[in-house]
C-alpha positions, 0 to 999 in steps of 0.5 A: 979544445976542438975548432969542430964547425957545424953546418950552417946551409939555411934549409938543409937537410940532416941526418943525426945520431943522437946518444944518451949518456952513458949510453943509458937505455931510457928509451925501455921506458915508455913514460921516457918515450912519451917525455921525448914526443913532448919535448919533439912537439914543443919545440917543432911549434916554435922552431919548425923542422920537417922530420923525413925520418926517424928511429928510437932505440932503448939509448940512442936514436937516428933521424934525418931533419930537414929547416926552413928555408931560412933557417940552419940552427938544428943545435938549438933544436937539439938543446931544446928537445933534450932540455924538454925531455930532462925537465920532464924526466928529472923525477922519474930517473935515478940520478947518474953521479956526474962529473964535475965538468958536467954539474959546472955545464949545468947538464943533466945525466940523461945525453951524451954531451954533443950529437953526430950530424952530417949534411944530406948532399944527393937524393942517393944520399937521403936514401941511404940514410932513410934506409940506414935508420929504419935498418937499425934496430935490426942491425943492433938484434933487437928485432928480426924485421924492420917492421918488428920495431914499433918506434919508426917512421918505417910504419909511416912510409909503409902506409905511404907505399914507398916500402912494402911490409916486408922489406929489410933493406935493398941492399944489406951488405951496401948499407953496411959498406956505406956506413962503415960496419 
């Protein structure tokens, strides 16, 4: 068993990558997108957090959250979001044959077991990750222009005059280098 330790910095800002089980493209289905939204709203009511950026792709998502000043438990929030989604989607999607381990741990066949997180350490780090999130649909070949992907906070950033509508990354080559692509 690994000895992985998650950050316990209260009130911090975190970048996350969450992937569906076996990269199943669950979020090509509009009902699944709504189930995810409903789960997020429900969790934010009982365990608040700020959403700084988000992009939802067919089989994974990236987001940045800021937690309340006295809280560090993003793992619990992700667990509640995943389980809330799984309960809602259970009857909508055909099951995937689960492993004995997934059955033993009562895990639905919708999500990879873990998620990846990175604690944001500076304004520059935050801006790089926000750019990465918004550029991601182009990176994956889903659209040619950032503005054409509907499931992204990019549109809020345009509305708030943070990005111009035609933005495509301040420096795409630098983004690729920063994120090892």
